[in-house]
N, CA, C and O of each residue as an XYZ file, in Angstrom:
756
protein
N      15.856     32.767     -0.120
C      15.105     32.073     -1.172
C      15.978     30.980     -1.785
O      17.132     31.214     -2.143
N      15.416     29.806     -1.894
C      16.142     28.646     -2.408
C      16.300     28.735     -3.930
O      15.328     29.016     -4.631
N      17.519     28.498     -4.452
C      17.693     28.507     -5.913
C      16.911     27.353     -6.552
O      16.564     26.378     -5.885
N      16.643     27.483     -7.846
C      15.823     26.508     -8.582
C      16.398     25.092     -8.495
O      15.649     24.137     -8.290
N      17.716     24.945     -8.648
C      18.314     23.601     -8.619
C      18.126     22.943     -7.241
O      17.891     21.738     -7.160
N      18.227     23.724     -6.170
C      18.014     23.173     -4.827
C      16.547     22.825     -4.623
O      16.229     21.804     -4.013
N      15.647     23.671     -5.132
C      14.204     23.381     -5.027
C      13.879     22.058     -5.721
O      13.102     21.251     -5.210
N      14.483     21.851     -6.889
C      14.229     20.622     -7.642
C      14.654     19.387     -6.845
O      13.965     18.367     -6.850
N      15.805     19.493     -6.157
C      16.289     18.368     -5.338
C      15.305     18.102     -4.192
O      14.958     16.953     -3.919
N      14.860     19.174     -3.526
C      13.910     19.039     -2.411
C      12.591     18.431     -2.911
O      12.045     17.520     -2.289
N      12.090     18.944     -4.036
C      10.821     18.446     -4.587
C      10.918     16.988     -5.021
O       9.980     16.215     -4.826
N      12.075     16.605     -5.622
C      12.250     15.211     -6.048
C      12.258     14.275     -4.835
O      11.683     13.187     -4.881
N      12.918     14.708     -3.745
C      12.939     13.851     -2.548
C      11.545     13.766     -1.930
O      11.141     12.709     -1.447
N      10.806     14.885     -1.946
C       9.437     14.880     -1.408
C       8.560     13.917     -2.205
O       7.748     13.194     -1.626
N       8.718     13.903     -3.520
C       7.924     13.005     -4.371
C       8.249     11.544     -4.050
O       7.346     10.714     -3.952
N       9.550     11.229     -3.885
C       9.942      9.846     -3.534
C       9.300      9.434     -2.216
O       8.794      8.321     -2.072
N       9.331     10.360     -1.255
C       8.776     10.061      0.067
C       7.261      9.855     -0.012
O       6.725      8.915      0.575
N       6.580     10.737     -0.738
C       5.120     10.617     -0.882
C       4.746      9.317     -1.592
O       3.757      8.678     -1.235
N       5.540      8.920     -2.604
C       5.286      7.660     -3.303
C       5.413      6.475     -2.347
O       4.626      5.530     -2.411
N       6.406      6.530     -1.463
C       6.591      5.443     -0.490
C       5.398      5.357      0.455
O       4.932      4.262      0.771
N       4.900      6.510      0.909
C       3.739      6.537      1.810
C       2.495      6.012      1.077
O       1.710      5.251      1.643
N       2.325      6.424     -0.186
C       1.172      5.957     -0.977
C       1.239      4.438     -1.175
O       0.217      3.755     -1.108
N       2.440      3.917     -1.419
C       2.597      2.468     -1.582
C       2.220      1.752     -0.289
O       1.552      0.718     -0.317
N       2.650      2.306      0.847
C       2.306      1.720      2.149
C       0.788      1.668      2.324
O       0.239      0.650      2.745
N       0.115      2.775      1.996
C      -1.352      2.819      2.142
C      -2.013      1.746      1.284
O      -2.930      1.064      1.742
N      -1.556      1.591      0.042
C      -2.126      0.573     -0.849
C      -1.849     -0.832     -0.321
O      -2.717     -1.703     -0.367
N      -0.628     -1.048      0.184
C      -0.258     -2.354      0.710
C      -1.127     -2.721      1.915
O      -1.562     -3.865      2.042
N      -1.379     -1.755      2.796
C      -2.174     -2.034      3.995
C      -3.625     -2.348      3.661
O      -4.304     -3.013      4.443
N      -4.113     -1.881      2.514
C      -5.496     -2.180      2.120
C      -5.701     -3.658      1.856
O      -6.822     -4.156      1.953
N      -4.620     -4.372      1.521
C      -4.754     -5.796      1.197
C      -4.797     -6.671      2.451
O      -5.008     -7.879      2.347
N      -4.605     -6.087      3.620
C      -4.661     -6.861      4.862
C      -6.122     -7.201      5.163
O      -6.991     -6.330      5.142
N      -6.376     -8.478      5.443
C      -7.732     -8.906      5.745
C      -7.964     -8.687      7.236
O      -7.390     -9.383      8.075
N      -8.811     -7.713      7.555
C      -9.003     -7.340      8.957
C     -10.394     -7.707      9.491
O     -10.868     -7.094     10.448
N     -11.043     -8.691      8.887
C     -12.329     -9.137      9.397
C     -13.517     -8.413      8.792
O     -14.666     -8.730      9.102
N     -13.246     -7.441      7.928
C     -14.322     -6.739      7.227
C     -14.181     -7.025      5.738
O     -13.069     -7.193      5.237
N     -15.293     -7.079      5.040
C     -15.260     -7.322      3.602
C     -14.687     -6.088      2.896
O     -15.176     -4.974      3.081
N     -13.643     -6.302      2.085
C     -13.008     -5.224      1.340
C     -12.530     -5.795      0.001
O     -11.676     -6.682     -0.011
N     -13.059     -5.308     -1.118
C     -12.679     -5.864     -2.419
C     -11.180     -5.818     -2.717
O     -10.694     -6.620     -3.515
N     -10.444     -4.908     -2.102
C      -9.009     -4.817     -2.387
C      -8.228     -6.022     -1.850
O      -7.049     -6.187     -2.162
N      -8.886     -6.862     -1.044
C      -8.252     -8.094     -0.567
C      -7.861     -8.958     -1.769
O      -6.892     -9.713     -1.703
N      -8.609     -8.846     -2.853
C      -8.369     -9.667     -4.035
C      -7.388     -9.042     -5.032
O      -7.223     -9.562     -6.135
N      -6.730     -7.928     -4.657
C      -5.816     -7.246     -5.590
C      -4.727     -8.157     -6.140
O      -4.319     -8.001     -7.291
N      -4.249     -9.106     -5.336
C      -3.160     -9.974     -5.788
C      -3.623    -11.258     -6.449
O      -2.793    -12.075     -6.846
N      -4.940    -11.460     -6.578
C      -5.465    -12.714     -7.133
C      -5.541    -12.616     -8.656
O      -6.121    -11.681     -9.206
N      -4.935    -13.613     -9.328
C      -5.021    -13.659    -10.798
C      -5.736    -14.934    -11.220
O      -5.624    -15.973    -10.570
N      -6.477    -14.833    -12.326
C      -7.291    -15.926    -12.842
C      -6.777    -16.308    -14.225
O      -6.385    -15.445    -15.010
N      -6.782    -17.627    -14.522
C      -6.399    -18.094    -15.855
C      -7.534    -17.740    -16.817
O      -8.575    -18.397    -16.827
N      -7.329    -16.714    -17.611
C      -8.355    -16.240    -18.547
C      -7.859    -16.508    -19.960
O      -7.077    -15.729    -20.505
N      -8.310    -17.610    -20.553
C      -7.893    -18.035    -21.885
C      -6.375    -18.094    -22.002
O      -5.793    -17.593    -22.964
N      -5.737    -18.723    -20.995
C      -4.302    -18.935    -21.032
C      -3.451    -17.792    -20.493
O      -2.228    -17.918    -20.439
N      -4.062    -16.684    -20.093
C      -3.323    -15.539    -19.575
C      -3.717    -15.295    -18.125
O      -4.902    -15.289    -17.791
N      -2.726    -15.094    -17.267
C      -3.016    -14.762    -15.867
C      -3.500    -13.317    -15.808
O      -2.738    -12.387    -16.074
N      -4.768    -13.135    -15.458
C      -5.429    -11.833    -15.469
C      -5.914    -11.490    -14.066
O      -6.457    -12.357    -13.381
N      -5.731    -10.233    -13.615
C      -6.243     -9.854    -12.292
C      -7.749    -10.106    -12.193
O      -8.496     -9.880    -13.145
N      -8.175    -10.577    -11.024
C      -9.585    -10.914    -10.796
C     -10.515     -9.751    -11.125
O     -11.589     -9.955    -11.692
N     -10.107     -8.530    -10.772
C     -10.955     -7.359    -11.000
C     -11.201     -7.095    -12.493
O     -12.113     -6.347    -12.845
N     -10.383     -7.712    -13.379
C     -10.566     -7.503    -14.815
C     -11.478     -8.550    -15.457
O     -11.830     -8.424    -16.630
N     -11.860     -9.579    -14.702
C     -12.737    -10.612    -15.269
C     -14.053    -10.735    -14.507
O     -14.904    -11.551    -14.861
N     -14.219     -9.926    -13.463
C     -15.439    -10.004    -12.648
C     -15.609     -8.705    -11.879
O     -14.658     -7.953    -11.666
N     -16.858     -8.459    -11.466
C     -17.078     -7.313    -10.586
C     -17.116     -7.839     -9.153
O     -17.689     -8.893     -8.877
N     -16.494     -7.084     -8.250
C     -16.412     -7.500     -6.851
C     -17.176     -6.479     -6.023
O     -16.919     -5.278     -6.110
N     -18.120     -6.966     -5.216
C     -18.904     -6.044     -4.384
C     -18.995     -6.581     -2.961
O     -18.639     -7.725     -2.679
N     -19.482     -5.721     -2.077
C     -19.655     -6.109     -0.673
C     -21.117     -5.899     -0.287
O     -21.493     -4.802      0.128
N     -21.947     -6.942     -0.419
C     -23.360     -6.799     -0.074
C     -23.590     -6.495      1.410
O     -24.570     -5.843      1.768
N     -22.681     -6.971      2.272
C     -22.743     -6.622      3.698
C     -21.321     -6.611      4.251
O     -20.370     -6.876      3.517
N     -21.171     -6.309      5.524
C     -19.849     -6.104      6.122
C     -18.987     -7.366      6.167
O     -17.767     -7.269      6.303
N     -19.591     -8.531      6.057
C     -18.832     -9.777      6.186
C     -18.815    -10.623      4.911
O     -18.277    -11.729      4.921
N     -19.395    -10.123      3.813
C     -19.504    -10.924      2.602
C     -18.943    -10.190      1.393
O     -19.160     -8.991      1.219
N     -18.215    -10.931      0.560
C     -17.746    -10.422     -0.726
C     -18.469    -11.208     -1.812
O     -18.521    -12.437     -1.764
N     -19.024    -10.502     -2.786
C     -19.713    -11.151     -3.904
C     -18.916    -10.888     -5.176
O     -18.566     -9.747     -5.477
N     -18.635    -11.957     -5.921
C     -17.870    -11.849     -7.160
C     -18.770    -12.298     -8.294
O     -19.208    -13.448     -8.342
N     -19.041    -11.375     -9.207
C     -19.914    -11.646    -10.347
C     -19.033    -11.747    -11.599
O     -18.648    -10.721    -12.160
N     -18.706    -12.977    -12.049
C     -17.869    -13.116    -13.247
C     -18.616    -12.611    -14.483
O     -19.838    -12.731    -14.577
N     -17.865    -12.050    -15.420
C     -18.486    -11.552    -16.643
C     -18.800    -12.686    -17.615
O     -19.581    -12.518    -18.552
N     -18.172    -13.855    -17.376
C     -18.474    -15.045    -18.175
C     -18.687    -16.206    -17.203
O     -17.859    -16.446    -16.325
N     -19.797    -16.923    -17.362
C     -20.133    -18.006    -16.422
C     -19.073    -19.097    -16.354
O     -18.857    -19.694    -15.299
N     -18.406    -19.360    -17.489
C     -17.426    -20.449    -17.500
C     -16.191    -20.141    -16.635
O     -15.335    -21.009    -16.460
N     -16.091    -18.931    -16.100
C     -14.957    -18.552    -15.252
C     -15.179    -18.877    -13.776
O     -14.240    -18.793    -12.985
N     -16.392    -19.245    -13.394
C     -16.703    -19.454    -11.979
C     -15.726    -20.425    -11.316
O     -15.169    -20.117    -10.263
N     -15.513    -21.597    -11.924
C     -14.623    -22.584    -11.293
C     -13.180    -22.090    -11.270
O     -12.451    -22.357    -10.315
N     -12.761    -21.372    -12.314
C     -11.384    -20.848    -12.355
C     -11.168    -19.768    -11.289
O     -10.101    -19.687    -10.681
N     -12.193    -18.946    -11.074
C     -12.098    -17.895    -10.050
C     -12.047    -18.531     -8.664
O     -11.252    -18.123     -7.817
N     -12.904    -19.540     -8.432
C     -12.882    -20.221     -7.139
C     -11.519    -20.849     -6.881
O     -10.992    -20.762     -5.772
N     -10.943    -21.486     -7.909
C      -9.622    -22.103     -7.777
C      -8.569    -21.033     -7.477
O      -7.699    -21.250     -6.634
N      -8.632    -19.894     -8.147
C      -7.657    -18.818     -7.938
C      -7.740    -18.274     -6.511
O      -6.718    -17.968     -5.898
N      -8.969    -18.154     -5.984
C      -9.147    -17.663     -4.607
C      -8.565    -18.670     -3.613
O      -7.899    -18.290     -2.650
N      -8.823    -19.957     -3.855
C      -8.279    -20.997     -2.972
C      -6.745    -21.003     -3.051
O      -6.073    -21.105     -2.025
N      -6.190    -20.895     -4.269
C      -4.733    -20.903     -4.458
C      -4.068    -19.689     -3.818
O      -2.914    -19.763     -3.395
N      -4.796    -18.566     -3.746
C      -4.227    -17.341     -3.159
C      -4.085    -17.454     -1.648
O      -3.417    -16.631     -1.022
N      -4.714    -18.476     -1.058
C      -4.586    -18.748      0.385
C      -4.952    -17.520      1.231
O      -4.187    -17.103      2.101
N      -6.116    -16.957      0.966
C      -6.580    -15.776      1.690
C      -7.421    -16.136      2.920
O      -7.808    -15.260      3.693
N      -7.695    -17.416      3.089
C      -8.484    -17.836      4.240
C      -9.979    -17.843      3.957
O     -10.787    -17.887      4.884
N     -10.352    -17.801      2.674
C     -11.768    -17.828      2.290
C     -12.113    -19.178      1.707
O     -11.271    -19.845      1.106
N     -13.363    -19.575      1.890
C     -13.887    -20.736      1.193
C     -15.006    -20.223      0.298
O     -16.113    -19.965      0.770
N     -14.720    -20.073     -1.000
C     -15.741    -19.540     -1.900
C     -16.864    -20.542     -2.147
O     -16.630    -21.750     -2.198
N     -18.083    -20.033     -2.300
C     -19.223    -20.866     -2.678
C     -19.989    -20.112     -3.758
O     -19.991    -18.881     -3.784
N     -20.645    -20.865     -4.658
C     -21.366    -20.182     -5.727
C     -22.742    -20.775     -5.929
O     -23.021    -21.909     -5.540
N     -23.607    -19.968     -6.558
C     -24.964    -20.420     -6.869
C     -25.142    -20.569     -8.374
O     -26.268    -20.603     -8.872
N     -24.029    -20.656     -9.096
C     -24.094    -20.784    -10.552
C     -23.937    -19.437    -11.252
O     -23.670    -19.399    -12.453
N     -24.097    -18.348    -10.536
C     -23.956    -17.018    -11.132
C     -23.007    -16.132    -10.342
O     -22.210    -15.395    -10.923
N     -23.092    -16.206     -9.005
C     -22.294    -15.337     -8.145
C     -21.487    -16.185     -7.168
O     -21.993    -17.154     -6.602
N     -20.218    -15.803     -6.978
C     -19.371    -16.472     -5.993
C     -19.414    -15.618     -4.724
O     -19.228    -14.402     -4.777
N     -19.658    -16.262     -3.594
C     -19.692    -15.536     -2.320
C     -18.549    -16.032     -1.436
O     -18.263    -17.227     -1.367
N     -17.908    -15.080     -0.768
C     -16.863    -15.399      0.207
C     -17.238    -14.715      1.509
O     -17.380    -13.493      1.564
N     -17.397    -15.515      2.556
C     -17.696    -14.954      3.873
C     -16.362    -14.693      4.568
O     -15.505    -15.573      4.645
N     -16.204    -13.477      5.069
C     -14.961    -13.090      5.745
C     -15.054    -13.541      7.201
O     -15.898    -13.057      7.954
N     -14.173    -14.480      7.595
C     -14.230    -14.948      8.985
C     -13.712    -13.878      9.945
O     -12.891    -13.042      9.567
N     -14.186    -13.908     11.164
C     -13.705    -12.967     12.184
C     -12.258    -13.295     12.520
O     -11.848    -14.455     12.461
N     -11.495    -12.285     12.870
C     -10.087    -12.485     13.196
C      -9.923    -12.974     14.629
O     -10.649    -12.557     15.532
N      -8.957    -13.864     14.818
C      -8.611    -14.286     16.173
C      -7.678    -13.231     16.770
O      -7.093    -12.426     16.046
N      -7.549    -13.245     18.079
C      -6.662    -12.283     18.759
C      -5.221    -12.443     18.274
O      -4.506    -11.458     18.089
N      -4.806    -13.688     18.072
C      -3.444    -13.962     17.608
C      -3.227    -13.390     16.205
O      -2.184    -12.803     15.919
N      -4.225    -13.568     15.335
C      -4.122    -13.053     13.962
C      -4.072    -11.521     13.978
O      -3.333    -10.920     13.199
N      -4.843    -10.894     14.851
C      -4.811     -9.422     14.968
C      -3.408     -8.952     15.354
O      -2.889     -7.997     14.776
N      -2.794     -9.626     16.334
C      -1.444     -9.254     16.768
C      -0.445     -9.423     15.627
O       0.434     -8.583     15.435
N      -0.583    -10.516     14.871
C       0.306    -10.740     13.722
C       0.147     -9.631     12.682
O       1.134     -9.134     12.139
N      -1.104     -9.248     12.410
C      -1.358     -8.186     11.419
C      -0.773     -6.851     11.878
O      -0.212     -6.105     11.076
N      -0.906     -6.555     13.166
C      -0.351     -5.302     13.691
C       1.168     -5.316     13.555
O       1.777     -4.324     13.155
N       1.774     -6.462     13.894
C       3.228     -6.599     13.772
C       3.662     -6.394     12.314
O       4.639     -5.701     12.033
N       2.914     -7.013     11.400
C       3.220     -6.907      9.971
C       3.053     -5.455      9.489
O       3.868     -4.961      8.710
N       2.001     -4.781      9.952
C       1.760     -3.388      9.557
C       2.873     -2.480     10.086
O       3.346     -1.592      9.376
N       3.286     -2.703     11.328
C       4.368     -1.886     11.900
C       5.670     -2.111     11.149
O       6.430     -1.168     10.928
N       5.937     -3.362     10.753
C       7.152     -3.661      9.994
C       7.112     -2.954      8.638
O       8.120     -2.411      8.185
N       5.943     -2.965      7.996
C       5.796     -2.264      6.714
C       6.007     -0.761      6.908
O       6.606     -0.099      6.061
N       5.513     -0.230      8.026
C       5.708      1.186      8.336
C       7.175      1.520      8.538
O       7.650      2.552      8.064
N       7.903      0.645      9.245
C       9.343      0.866      9.451
C      10.100      0.824      8.130
O      11.014      1.620      7.911
N       9.720     -0.112      7.241
C      10.363     -0.180      5.922
C      10.115      1.100      5.139
O      11.004      1.586      4.441
N       8.909      1.646      5.252
C       8.591      2.898      4.554
C       9.416      4.041      5.136
O       9.898      4.896      4.393
N       9.583      4.064      6.455
C      10.402      5.104      7.077
C      11.851      5.027      6.592
O      12.499      6.058      6.409
N      12.363      3.804      6.384
C      13.728      3.636      5.869
C      13.816      4.235      4.465
O      14.797      4.900      4.133
N      12.799      4.002      3.647
C      12.784      4.561      2.295
C      12.765      6.083      2.354
O      13.469      6.749      1.595
N      11.956      6.630      3.261
C      11.870      8.093      3.424
C      13.231      8.648      3.846
O      13.686      9.658      3.309
N      13.873      7.991      4.801
C      15.187      8.474      5.271
C      16.252      8.347      4.188
O      17.134      9.198      4.075
N      16.168      7.274      3.386
C      17.107      7.125      2.276
C      16.924      8.250      1.259
O      17.901      8.755      0.705
N      15.675      8.639      1.015
C      15.407      9.750      0.092
C      16.002     11.046      0.657
O      16.545     11.862     -0.088
N      15.895     11.227      1.979
C      16.494     12.403      2.624
C      18.010     12.382      2.442
O      18.606     13.387      2.054
N      18.629     11.244      2.721
C      20.083     11.118      2.585
C      20.533     11.431      1.148
O      21.501     12.163      0.940
N      19.824     10.873      0.168
C      20.174     11.129     -1.237
C      20.056     12.611     -1.574
O      20.904     13.162     -2.275
N      19.001     13.255     -1.071
C      18.792     14.685     -1.346
C      19.907     15.513     -0.722
O      20.404     16.446     -1.353
N      20.307     15.193      0.498
C      21.382     15.931      1.170
C      22.690     15.759      0.392
O      23.442     16.718      0.216
N      22.960     14.523     -0.078
C      24.169     14.286     -0.880
C      24.135     15.104     -2.167
O      25.151     15.674     -2.567
N      22.973     15.165     -2.818
C      22.848     15.948     -4.057
C      23.078     17.429     -3.784
O      23.717     18.117     -4.579
N      22.557     17.919     -2.662
C      22.758     19.331     -2.306
C      24.242     19.620     -2.069
O      24.750     20.657     -2.496
N      24.939     18.698     -1.384
C      26.373     18.877     -1.133
C      27.167     18.878     -2.436
O      28.079     19.685     -2.614
N      26.809     17.956     -3.359
C      27.483     17.911     -4.662
C      27.243     19.206     -5.433
O      28.161     19.741     -6.055
N      26.014     19.706     -5.392
C      25.680     20.945     -6.106
C      26.474     22.113     -5.517
O      26.912     22.998     -6.253
N      26.661     22.118     -4.207
C      27.420     23.198     -3.568
C      28.893     23.102     -3.959
O      29.522     24.122     -4.239
N      29.459     21.874     -3.981
C      30.861     21.691     -4.362
C      31.091     22.063     -5.822
O      32.146     22.586     -6.182
N      30.089     21.787     -6.659
C      30.204     22.101     -8.086
C      29.988     23.591     -8.345
O      30.155     24.061     -9.470
N      29.618     24.325     -7.306
C      29.424     25.761     -7.464
C      28.059     26.145     -8.019
O      27.850     27.294     -8.408
N      27.120     25.185     -8.060
C      25.779     25.462     -8.594
C      24.934     26.240     -7.583
O      24.073     27.034     -7.962
N      25.192     26.003     -6.281
C      24.455     26.727     -5.238
C      25.449     27.185     -4.170
O      26.548     26.641     -4.063
N      25.064     28.165     -3.398
C      25.927     28.669     -2.323
C      25.827     27.751     -1.109
O      24.942     26.899     -1.022
N      26.762     27.948     -0.171
C      26.739     27.140      1.052
C      25.470     27.417      1.857
O      24.891     26.503      2.444
N      25.040     28.682      1.883
C      23.795     29.031      2.582
C      22.600     28.331      1.955
O      21.720     27.830      2.655
N      22.579     28.304      0.612
C      21.477     27.634     -0.093
C      21.489     26.135      0.207
O      20.435     25.512      0.333
N      22.698     25.558      0.319
C      22.806     24.133      0.656
C      22.207     23.881      2.032
O      21.424     22.948      2.208
N      22.572     24.708      3.012
C      22.059     24.542      4.381
C      20.536     24.716      4.402
O      19.819     23.950      5.046
N      20.062     25.735      3.690
C      18.619     25.984      3.631
C      17.904     24.801      2.968
O      16.834     24.383      3.411
N      18.507     24.272      1.909
C      17.951     23.102      1.224
C      17.878     21.899      2.141
O      16.890     21.164      2.136
N      18.948     21.694      2.946
C      18.960     20.574      3.891
C      17.862     20.737      4.941
O      17.228     19.759      5.337
N      17.636     21.973      5.391
C      16.555     22.225      6.345
C      15.200     21.903      5.731
O      14.342     21.305      6.381
N      15.009     22.306      4.466
C      13.744     22.010      3.768
C      13.539     20.505      3.626
O      12.439     19.997      3.845
N      14.615     19.792      3.254
C      14.537     18.332      3.116
C      14.160     17.703      4.464
O      13.373     16.758      4.510
N      14.722     18.226      5.554
C      14.409     17.691      6.883
C      12.942     17.926      7.235
O      12.284     17.055      7.804
N      12.433     19.124      6.886
C      11.010     19.414      7.151
C      10.116     18.437      6.389
O       9.155     17.901      6.941
N      10.442     18.211      5.117
C       9.668     17.292      4.272
C       9.749     15.873      4.841
O       8.758     15.144      4.864
N      10.946     15.496      5.299
C      11.139     14.162      5.889
C      10.274     13.996      7.133
O       9.569     12.998      7.282
N      10.334     14.991      8.030
C       9.543     14.925      9.267
C       8.051     14.796      8.957
O       7.343     14.014      9.590
N       7.582     15.573      7.974
C       6.168     15.541      7.595
C       5.778     14.142      7.095
O       4.724     13.624      7.463
N       6.632     13.532      6.256
C       6.313     12.212      5.709
C       6.421     11.112      6.761
O       5.664     10.143      6.713
N       7.343     11.244      7.706
C       7.447     10.268      8.802
C       6.177     10.332      9.662
O       5.650      9.300     10.077
N       5.690     11.558      9.926
C       4.436     11.716     10.687
C       3.277     11.061      9.938
O       2.415     10.426     10.545
N       3.264     11.223      8.616
C       2.214     10.621      7.782
C       2.251      9.093      7.891
O       1.206      8.453      8.011
N       3.458      8.509      7.850
C       3.598      7.048      7.999
C       3.054      6.615      9.357
O       2.314      5.636      9.450
N       3.425      7.353     10.419
C       2.931      7.018     11.763
C       1.404      7.077     11.820
O       0.766      6.226     12.440
N       0.826      8.086     11.171
C      -0.637      8.239     11.176
C      -1.303      7.082     10.427
O      -2.323      6.558     10.874
N      -0.726      6.684      9.286
C      -1.281      5.581      8.493
C      -1.241      4.284      9.310
O      -2.218      3.536      9.339
N      -0.110      4.023      9.973
C       0.028      2.800     10.773
C      -0.932      2.827     11.957
O      -1.560      1.816     12.270
N      -1.049      3.983     12.620
C      -1.963      4.090     13.767
C      -3.410      3.831     13.331
O      -4.160      3.149     14.030
N      -3.795      4.377     12.174
C      -5.159      4.168     11.666
C      -5.386      2.697     11.340
O      -6.456      2.158     11.625
N      -4.382      2.037     10.742
C      -4.520      0.622     10.391
C      -4.594     -0.231     11.662
O      -5.361     -1.192     11.728
N      -3.794      0.128     12.663
C      -3.811     -0.606     13.931
C      -5.195     -0.507     14.574
O      -5.728     -1.495     15.079
N      -5.760      0.680     14.549
C      -7.107      0.897     15.103
C      -8.123      0.049     14.322
O      -9.016     -0.565     14.906
N      -7.967      0.030     12.989
C      -8.861     -0.751     12.125
C      -8.760     -2.244     12.452
O      -9.773     -2.941     12.506
N      -7.542     -2.724     12.667
C      -7.336     -4.147     12.972
C      -7.942     -4.512     14.329
O      -8.516     -5.588     14.492
N      -7.809     -3.609     15.295
C      -8.310     -3.896     16.643
C      -9.813     -3.734     16.789
O     -10.392     -4.206     17.767
N     -10.462     -3.064     15.820
C     -11.910     -2.893     15.866
C     -12.586     -4.233     15.593
O     -12.344     -4.867     14.566
N     -13.423     -4.647     16.512
C     -14.092     -5.951     16.377
C     -15.438     -5.764     15.718
O     -16.164     -6.736     15.509
């Protein structure tokens, strides 16, 4: 049975690893893969009375169909500012409006763009794996320090390292699964 201090080290490393995987999942949602997805606009900010405000806080974003994003500003005078913000964000959309709603048609991806997105997703996955491995390394160092300080036994240190390795393997598999799912999503026409 692992002592409480060793469990805390293992749990803290698991939390760091899970946070890295969650960040990867959120980051991959912003990739434009040829389907309408409101999270594409997560990084877009609009000048709202002198303050840069996220688009989702000044308008509702919906997907009336698989290739269209509709942006309904809460104030009509924001339409031109929202269109400018979308153009400035360089997302590859040309917004058009009817005086009330801004529509963005999502263009189909070219084969070259799909390959670039897959490359970018794999690179993000590798960066996440580095973070996971760094969390493992830090946890192992903490376990060794705790053993040297006499807080845990050598057996508990070894057992703790095994637990950290299990958690690491599980999170690396999760990263691989997330990347594989995103790759499949990108390749779906």
